[in-house]
N, C-alpha and C positions, 0 to 999 in steps of 0.2 A: 743773122746776128740780132741779138735781143737788146743789148745795151752798149753804151759807149766803151766800156772797159773791154768787152769781148771784141768790139770792132778795132780798138787800138791793138789788142793782142794779135788779132788776125793779121793786120798790116805789119806789125813787128815781125811776125814769122814769115810772111810773104817777102818782105824786104830783106830777109836773111836767106832767101833762096828756097823756101819750103812751099810745097803744095799743101793747101789747108782745107780741111772739112770742118764746117761749123755745126754745132748741135748734133753730134754723132750719137745715134740712139743705141743703147745697149738693150737688146730684147731679152725678155724673161727666159731664163734657162734654169730648169730644175726648180729649186726653192728660192732662187734669187729674184729680186725685183727689177722692173724696168727702170731705166734711167738714161742719162746722157752725159757725154763729155762736152764741155764747152767747145773745145777745139782738139782735133788731132792733126798732126802735120807730118809730112814725109819729105825728106830731102835726099836726093841721090848724089853720088859722087860727081865731081868735076863740073859743078854748076858754074855757068858763066853767062854774062849778059853785058852788052856794050855799055849800057847806062845803069849803074848801080849794082852790077853783078860781078865785080872784080874782087880780087883777094883782100884789099884794104877796105872793102865796103861792108863786111859782115861785122856784127857786134862782137867786139873782142871778149867781153865778159862771158858771152854765151859760148863762143868757140874756144875759150880756154878749157872747157870741159869736153869739147867735141873735136873730132878730126875732120878736116875738109874732105878727105877721101873715103870716109865711112858712109854707110847707109844709115841715115838718121831718122828716127821717128820721135815725135814729141806728143805726150799726153798732157794737155794744158787745161787747167781750171782757172777761171777768172772770178775774183771776188771784189765787188765794188762796195759792199756793205759788210754785214756780219759774216764772220768766217766760221760758221758752225760745221761740224762734221768733216773737216778737211781730210782727216786720215781715211775716211770712207771713200773719198774721191779716187784715191790711188790704191785701193785694195786689189789683191791679186786677180780676182775674177775680172775686173775691169781692165787691168793691165793685159791680161791674157787675151781678152776680147779685142783690144786695140792691136796687139801684136799680130793676131790672126788677120785683122782687117787690112793692115798695111803690108801683109804678105810674107811675114816671117814663117819659117817652117815649124812643124810640131817639135822637131828635135831642137831647133834653136830656142824656141819658147820654153821648153822644158829645162834646158840648160840655163837660160837666163833667170828663170824663176827659182831654180834650185840653188843657184850660186849666190845671187845677190839681190833677192827680191825686196829687201829692206833698205836698199840704197836708192838714192835719187836717180841713179843711172844704171841701167842694165846693159851689159855688153857681152857679145859673143861673136867672135870672128869678124870684127870690123862692122858689125851691125849693132846699133845702139838705140835704146829707148830711154828718153829723158822724161822724168816726171816734173812738170813745171807748174808752179802756182804764181799767178800774177795778181797782185792785190793792191787796193788803194791804200791800205794801211799796212805799212811794213810789218813783217813778222820775222822772227829769227829763222834763219835757214835751219832746216832739220836734215838729218841724214836721209830721211825717206823721200824728200822732194826738194827741189831747188826753188827759191823764191826771188822774184823781181817785183819792184813796185811799178805801178802805172806811170809814175814820174820817169823812171828809167826807160820804160817802153816809149813814152811820148818823146823824151829827149832824143832817143835813137832815131825815131821817125823824123823829127825835125832836123836832125843832123844830116840825114840822107836827103831830105828835101832841099836843104841849104847847099849841100855839096853839088847837087845837080839841079840847081834852081831854075835855069831857063828851060831845060828839057822837061822837068816835072811840071812846071807851070804851063808850058805850051801844050802838054798832053793831058792836063788835069781832067778834061771832060771824058776821057776814055777810062778813067778809074771809076769803078762802080760803087763809089762810096762818097756820099755828100760830106762826111766828116773829113776824109782825106783831101777831097777837093778844097774844102774850106782851109785846111792846114796849108795847102799849096798857095791858095789865094792870100792868106794872111802873111806867109813868108814873103811873097812877092811884094805885097803892100809895104811891109816893114823894111825891105831892102831896095826900094826905089832910089 
């Protein structure tokens, strides 16, 4: 992770049951340029965990678009500053590259891109790709991608830390993120 926004987005997705790859590289193909996705995430059906992995623990606003029993992939871009060239982040070449990487078949990818490539959500037979922009400065949701603010992401993370305060604080050193450890420490300090 390069910056605090990407780190918050990473933990937002992890706490919603996703496995996350950060700084995913798009290698040059044909005339296209190299590039990267800030985050790609994959969530399989039937995710459970005793602490923080139950039905009421997921972000309701995110799962209002997604089904708990679907195979879910997210292509996520995080902007903490200027939001130039947002539409290029979610161009079909990158979406296809991501879908290949998370294991969707060529037939599924072709169907997803031909039916609804201009939508923020591509769906085929209970397999979904969501295009998500997380930004410091709110922007209007567009049909082509879903937008959340960093404030929304941070609030969700804090709500999960508060819900499982003792468990999260006692295990804080096992989380490989000084930012998340600090959030757990801060929550514990404020709630003594």
